[in-house]
C-alpha positions as CSV (number, residue, x, y, z in Angstrom):
1,X,14.6,51.5,64.8
2,X,14.5,50.6,61.1
3,X,18.1,51.6,60.6
4,X,19.1,49.3,63.4
5,X,17.2,46.3,61.9
6,X,18.9,46.9,58.5
7,X,22.3,47.1,60.2
8,X,21.6,43.8,62.0
9,X,20.6,42.1,58.7
10,X,23.8,43.3,57.1
11,X,25.8,41.9,60.0
12,X,24.0,38.5,59.7
13,X,24.6,38.3,56.0
14,X,28.3,39.1,56.5
15,X,28.5,36.4,59.2
16,X,26.8,34.0,56.8
17,X,29.2,34.6,54.1
18,X,32.2,34.3,56.5
19,X,30.9,31.0,57.7
20,X,30.5,29.6,54.2
21,X,33.9,30.9,53.2
22,X,35.6,29.4,56.2
23,X,34.0,26.0,55.3
24,X,34.5,26.4,51.6
25,X,36.5,23.2,51.5
26,X,33.4,21.2,52.6
27,X,31.3,23.0,49.9
28,X,33.9,22.2,47.3
29,X,34.0,18.5,48.4
30,X,30.2,18.4,48.2
31,X,30.3,19.9,44.7
32,X,33.0,17.5,43.5
33,X,31.1,14.5,45.0
34,X,27.8,15.3,43.2
35,X,29.7,16.3,40.0
36,X,31.4,12.9,40.1
37,X,28.0,11.1,40.5
38,X,26.7,13.1,37.6
39,X,29.8,12.2,35.6
40,X,29.4,8.5,36.3
41,X,25.8,8.7,35.1
42,X,26.7,10.6,32.0
43,X,29.4,8.2,31.0
44,X,27.5,5.0,31.8
45,X,24.0,5.9,30.7
46,X,22.8,4.7,27.3
47,X,23.1,7.3,24.7
48,X,20.2,8.1,22.4
49,X,20.6,9.3,18.9
50,X,17.6,9.9,16.7
51,X,17.5,9.6,12.9
52,X,14.6,11.3,11.1
53,X,13.0,11.0,7.6
54,X,10.2,12.9,5.9
55,X,8.1,11.1,3.4
56,X,5.3,12.1,0.9
57,X,3.1,10.4,-1.6
58,X,5.1,8.8,-4.5
59,X,5.8,10.9,-7.6
60,X,5.2,9.6,-11.1
61,X,8.8,8.7,-11.4
62,X,8.6,6.6,-8.2
63,X,5.7,4.6,-9.7
64,X,8.0,3.3,-12.4
65,X,6.6,0.5,-14.7
66,X,3.6,0.1,-12.5
67,X,2.3,3.4,-13.7
68,X,2.8,2.3,-17.3
69,X,1.0,-1.0,-16.7
70,X,-2.0,0.6,-15.1
71,X,-2.2,3.2,-17.8
72,X,-2.1,0.6,-20.5
73,X,-4.7,-1.5,-18.6
74,X,-7.1,1.4,-18.5
75,X,-6.5,2.2,-22.2
76,X,-7.3,-1.4,-23.3
77,X,-10.5,-1.4,-21.3
78,X,-11.5,2.1,-22.4
79,X,-11.6,3.4,-18.8
80,X,-10.0,6.5,-17.3
81,X,-6.7,6.4,-15.5
82,X,-6.0,8.7,-12.5
83,X,-2.3,8.7,-11.7
84,X,-2.8,10.8,-8.5
85,X,-5.3,8.3,-7.2
86,X,-2.9,5.5,-7.8
87,X,-0.2,7.3,-5.9
88,X,-2.5,8.2,-3.0
89,X,-3.7,4.6,-2.7
90,X,-0.1,3.4,-2.4
91,X,0.9,6.1,0.1
92,X,-2.3,5.4,2.1
93,X,-1.3,1.8,2.3
94,X,2.2,2.7,3.3
95,X,0.9,4.9,6.2
96,X,-1.4,2.2,7.4
97,X,1.4,-0.4,7.6
98,X,3.9,1.9,9.1
99,X,1.5,2.5,12.0
100,X,0.6,-1.1,12.4
101,X,2.0,-2.7,15.5
102,X,1.8,-6.1,13.8
103,X,3.9,-4.8,10.9
104,X,6.5,-3.3,13.3
105,X,6.6,-6.5,15.3
106,X,7.2,-8.6,12.2
107,X,10.0,-6.2,11.1
108,X,11.8,-6.0,14.4
109,X,11.6,-9.7,15.2
110,X,13.6,-10.4,12.0
111,X,16.0,-7.4,12.5
112,X,19.7,-7.8,13.5
113,X,19.2,-4.8,15.8
114,X,16.6,-6.7,17.9
115,X,18.7,-9.8,18.0
116,X,21.7,-7.9,19.3
117,X,19.6,-6.0,21.9
118,X,17.9,-9.2,23.2
119,X,21.0,-11.4,23.2
120,X,21.4,-13.2,26.5
121,X,18.1,-11.7,27.9
122,X,15.2,-13.7,29.5
123,X,12.0,-14.1,27.6
124,X,10.3,-11.5,29.7
125,X,13.1,-9.0,28.9
126,X,13.0,-9.9,25.2
127,X,9.3,-9.1,25.1
128,X,9.9,-5.8,26.9
129,X,12.6,-4.8,24.4
130,X,10.4,-5.8,21.5
131,X,7.5,-3.8,22.9
132,X,9.7,-0.7,23.4
133,X,11.1,-0.9,19.9
134,X,7.5,-1.1,18.5
135,X,6.0,1.7,20.6
136,X,8.9,4.0,21.9
137,X,12.0,3.8,19.7
138,X,10.0,4.4,16.5
139,X,7.6,7.3,16.1
140,X,5.5,8.8,13.3
141,X,4.5,12.4,13.3
142,X,1.9,13.7,10.9
143,X,1.9,17.4,10.0
144,X,-0.5,19.8,11.6
145,X,-2.0,21.3,8.5
146,X,-3.9,23.9,10.5
147,X,-0.7,25.4,12.1
148,X,1.6,24.5,9.3
149,X,-0.3,24.4,6.0
150,X,2.9,24.2,3.9
151,X,3.9,20.9,5.6
152,X,2.9,17.9,3.5
153,X,5.0,15.0,4.6
154,X,4.9,12.6,7.5
155,X,8.0,12.4,9.7
156,X,9.3,9.0,10.8
157,X,12.0,8.7,13.5
158,X,13.9,6.0,15.2
159,X,16.4,6.3,18.1
160,X,19.3,3.9,19.0
161,X,22.5,4.0,21.0
162,X,24.6,4.9,18.0
163,X,23.9,7.3,15.1
164,X,24.7,4.7,12.5
165,X,22.3,2.2,14.0
166,X,19.5,4.7,14.2
167,X,20.0,5.6,10.5
168,X,20.3,2.0,9.3
169,X,17.3,0.6,11.2
170,X,15.1,3.5,10.1
171,X,16.1,3.0,6.5
172,X,15.4,-0.7,6.6
173,X,12.1,-0.2,8.3
174,X,10.9,2.3,5.6
175,X,12.2,-0.1,2.9
176,X,10.4,-3.1,4.4
177,X,7.1,-1.2,4.8
178,X,7.4,0.1,1.3
179,X,7.7,-3.4,-0.2
180,X,4.8,-4.7,1.8
181,X,2.5,-1.7,0.9
182,X,3.3,-2.1,-2.8
183,X,2.7,-5.8,-2.7
184,X,-0.7,-5.4,-1.1
185,X,-1.8,-2.8,-3.7
186,X,-0.3,-5.0,-6.5
187,X,-2.2,-8.0,-5.2
188,X,-5.5,-6.0,-5.3
189,X,-4.8,-4.9,-8.9
190,X,-3.9,-8.4,-10.0
191,X,-7.1,-9.8,-8.4
192,X,-9.1,-7.3,-10.5
193,X,-7.0,-8.0,-13.5
194,X,-7.6,-11.7,-13.3
195,X,-11.3,-11.2,-12.8
196,X,-11.5,-9.0,-16.0
197,X,-9.6,-11.6,-18.0
198,X,-11.9,-14.4,-16.6
199,X,-15.0,-12.4,-17.5
200,X,-13.8,-11.7,-21.0
201,X,-12.8,-15.3,-21.6
202,X,-16.2,-16.5,-20.5
203,X,-17.8,-14.0,-22.8
204,X,-15.7,-15.2,-25.7
205,X,-16.4,-18.8,-25.0
206,X,-20.1,-18.1,-24.7
207,X,-20.1,-16.4,-28.1
208,X,-18.3,-19.4,-29.6
209,X,-20.5,-22.0,-27.9
210,X,-23.8,-20.3,-28.7
211,X,-23.0,-19.6,-32.3
212,X,-21.6,-23.1,-32.8
213,X,-24.9,-24.6,-31.4
214,X,-26.8,-22.1,-33.6
215,X,-25.0,-23.3,-36.7
216,X,-25.5,-26.9,-35.8
217,X,-29.2,-26.5,-35.3
218,X,-29.5,-24.5,-38.5
219,X,-27.6,-27.1,-40.5
220,X,-29.8,-30.0,-39.1
221,X,-33.0,-28.1,-39.9
222,X,-31.8,-27.4,-43.5
223,X,-30.8,-31.0,-44.0
224,X,-34.1,-32.2,-42.7
225,X,-35.9,-29.8,-44.9
226,X,-33.8,-30.9,-47.9
227,X,-34.9,-34.5,-47.3
228,X,-38.5,-33.5,-47.2
229,X,-38.1,-31.4,-50.4
230,X,-36.6,-34.4,-52.2
231,X,-39.4,-36.6,-51.0
232,X,-42.0,-34.0,-52.1
233,X,-40.2,-33.4,-55.4
234,X,-39.8,-29.7,-54.8
235,X,-36.9,-28.4,-56.8
236,X,-37.5,-24.7,-56.9
237,X,-39.7,-22.7,-54.6
238,X,-40.8,-20.5,-57.5
239,X,-42.3,-23.6,-59.2
240,X,-43.9,-24.8,-56.1
241,X,-45.7,-21.7,-55.0
242,X,-48.2,-19.6,-56.9
243,X,-47.8,-15.9,-57.1
244,X,-51.1,-15.6,-55.3
245,X,-49.6,-17.3,-52.3
246,X,-46.5,-15.1,-51.6
247,X,-47.0,-15.1,-47.8
248,X,-45.7,-18.7,-47.5
249,X,-42.6,-17.8,-49.4
250,X,-41.9,-14.9,-47.2
251,X,-42.5,-17.0,-44.1
252,X,-40.0,-19.7,-45.3
253,X,-37.4,-17.1,-46.0
254,X,-37.9,-15.5,-42.7
255,X,-37.5,-18.8,-41.0
256,X,-34.0,-19.2,-42.5
257,X,-32.8,-15.9,-41.1
258,X,-29.8,-16.7,-38.9
259,X,-29.4,-13.3,-37.3
260,X,-31.7,-13.8,-34.4
261,X,-31.0,-15.2,-31.0
262,X,-30.9,-19.0,-30.8
263,X,-33.8,-19.1,-28.3
264,X,-36.0,-17.1,-30.7
265,X,-35.0,-18.8,-34.0
266,X,-37.7,-20.6,-36.1
267,X,-34.8,-22.8,-37.4
268,X,-35.7,-25.2,-34.6
269,X,-38.9,-25.9,-36.5
270,X,-38.4,-27.1,-40.1
271,X,-42.1,-27.3,-40.9
272,X,-41.9,-24.7,-43.7
273,X,-38.3,-24.8,-44.8
274,X,-38.7,-27.7,-47.3
275,X,-41.0,-25.3,-49.4
276,X,-37.8,-23.4,-50.4
277,X,-36.9,-26.3,-52.7
278,X,-33.8,-28.5,-53.2
279,X,-31.7,-25.9,-55.0
280,X,-32.0,-23.2,-52.4
281,X,-31.6,-25.7,-49.5
282,X,-28.5,-27.3,-50.9
283,X,-26.9,-23.9,-51.5
284,X,-27.7,-22.9,-47.9
285,X,-26.2,-26.2,-46.6
286,X,-23.0,-25.8,-48.7
287,X,-22.5,-22.2,-47.5
288,X,-22.9,-23.3,-43.8
289,X,-20.5,-26.2,-44.2
290,X,-17.8,-24.4,-46.1
291,X,-17.8,-21.0,-44.4
292,X,-16.7,-20.2,-40.9
293,X,-19.0,-18.8,-38.3
294,X,-19.5,-15.1,-38.5
295,X,-19.2,-13.6,-35.1
296,X,-20.7,-10.2,-34.0
297,X,-18.3,-7.2,-33.5
298,X,-18.3,-7.6,-29.7
299,X,-16.6,-11.0,-30.1
300,X,-13.7,-9.5,-32.0
301,X,-13.5,-6.7,-29.5
302,X,-13.3,-9.2,-26.6
303,X,-10.6,-11.2,-28.5
304,X,-8.6,-8.1,-29.1
305,X,-8.7,-7.1,-25.5
306,X,-7.7,-10.5,-24.3
307,X,-4.7,-10.6,-26.8
308,X,-3.5,-7.4,-25.2
309,X,-4.4,-8.0,-21.6
310,X,-2.9,-11.5,-21.2
311,X,0.7,-10.5,-21.9
312,X,0.2,-7.3,-19.9
313,X,-0.8,-9.5,-16.9
314,X,2.5,-11.3,-17.1
315,X,4.3,-7.9,-17.1
316,X,2.2,-6.6,-14.2
317,X,3.4,-9.4,-12.0
318,X,7.1,-8.4,-12.5
319,X,6.9,-4.6,-12.3
320,X,8.1,-2.6,-9.2
321,X,7.1,0.7,-7.7
322,X,7.6,2.7,-4.5
323,X,4.7,3.5,-2.2
324,X,6.3,6.8,-1.1
325,X,8.8,9.5,-2.0
326,X,11.5,11.0,0.3
327,X,11.1,14.6,1.1
328,X,14.1,14.0,3.4
329,X,15.9,10.6,3.6
330,X,16.9,9.1,7.0
331,X,19.6,11.5,8.3
332,X,22.8,10.7,10.2
333,X,22.2,12.4,13.6
334,X,25.0,14.6,14.7
335,X,23.5,15.9,18.0
336,X,22.9,13.4,20.8
337,X,19.4,13.4,22.4
338,X,20.6,12.3,25.7
339,X,22.4,12.2,28.0
340,X,23.2,16.0,27.8
341,X,26.6,15.8,29.4
342,X,27.3,19.5,30.0
343,X,23.8,20.1,31.4
344,X,23.9,17.1,33.7
345,X,27.4,17.9,35.0
346,X,26.4,21.5,35.6
347,X,23.3,20.4,37.5
348,X,25.5,18.1,39.6
349,X,28.0,20.9,40.4
350,X,25.2,23.4,41.4
351,X,23.4,20.8,43.4
352,X,26.7,20.1,45.3
353,X,27.1,23.8,46.1
354,X,23.6,24.1,47.4
355,X,23.6,21.0,49.5
356,X,27.1,21.8,50.8
357,X,26.0,25.2,51.9
358,X,22.9,23.9,53.6
359,X,25.0,21.3,55.4
360,X,27.5,23.9,56.7
361,X,24.7,26.3,57.9
362,X,22.8,23.4,59.5
363,X,26.0,22.4,61.5
364,X,26.5,26.1,62.5
365,X,23.0,26.3,63.7
366,X,23.3,23.1,65.8
367,X,26.6,24.2,67.3
368,X,25.2,27.6,68.3
369,X,22.4,25.9,70.3
C-alpha cells in the first residue's frame, strides 16, 4: 500500500513538472513582467547615499589662540587653568547644538540644499521636507561604551540623492554647528572676563576715592590745627608740654597717624592736633601737599592686572577655535544605500516565477474540474 502511494506521488510530481514545462512561456512572461516593474522602480526611485563623519573632543591644537588666551587669563588672575575642561565644555556645547532641532531648522532653512528640494512645492510640502531633513536625513549616533569601550567619538551622518550632496551638506552642517558652539562658549567667557575687569576697576577707583578723601580730611584737620597753634602761640610741642605730661604728646601723635581706615581715623577731630606746634604741623602739611598719595600693595596689584587684562580682552574677542576634532571627516559614499538594484531585480524575477507557476497550476485545476 505504501509503495503504491509513493508511486502515485511520483506520478503527480512528474505531471506537475510537465504542466509547468509546457506552460513555461507563461511563466517566463510573468517573470519578465515583474522584473520590468522592479526595473522601473529601481531606475525611477530616489537614490540614497549616506556620508558619515566621526567627531571627538577638540585637541589642544584645535583650540588655537583661544587656549593661549584662557591660559594667560588664568595666569594673570592667579587661578588654575584646565585645558581638558575647556575642550570638554566646547565639545559638550557642540553636541547639544548638533542635536537641537532649532539649530538644525536654522541651518537647513538657509541651506541651498533645502531651497533646491523645496523649489516649486506647496507650503505644506516645504514644511514636510524641512521636517524630514531635521529628523530623518541627519542622524547622530553615540558610541555604546559598554559594548565598545574603545569607541570615543560620535558619528554624524546625512543622506541625499547624490554622494557629493550628502558629503557637502554634512560638512557644512558640522561647520555651522562648530561656529555656533564656539561663539556661545566665547560669549560666556567674555561675560566673565568683563565682570572681572569691572570688579577690578571698581576696586581701583574705590582705593583712589577713599585715599583722596582721606588725604583731604587729613589736610584740612592739619590746617585747622595750624591756625589754632598760631593763635595759641605754640611753636614746638616740646616747649608746650612738660615731661610730666607725655600722654598728651603721644595722643596727638597717634591722632596724626594716617595708616588707619578713614572711618576710624581721629584726624576728623582736630581737638588735640594743635598741641604738636606750628613747626611740626607745617611740615606735615607740606609733605601732604607735595607728595603723591601712597597706595597699599593691593592697589598696585589691581592696576597691574588691569593693564594686562584689558589688552587681552581685545585679543579674546578676535581669537578662533574649534569645538571638536575629526576622528574621521565626512566621507564620499561609494556604496548606495538604496535602491539595491540587483536585489530588487532578483526579487522581481523570483516573484514572477512563483506567481506564474501558481497561475498555471490554478488554470490546470479549474480545467480539470
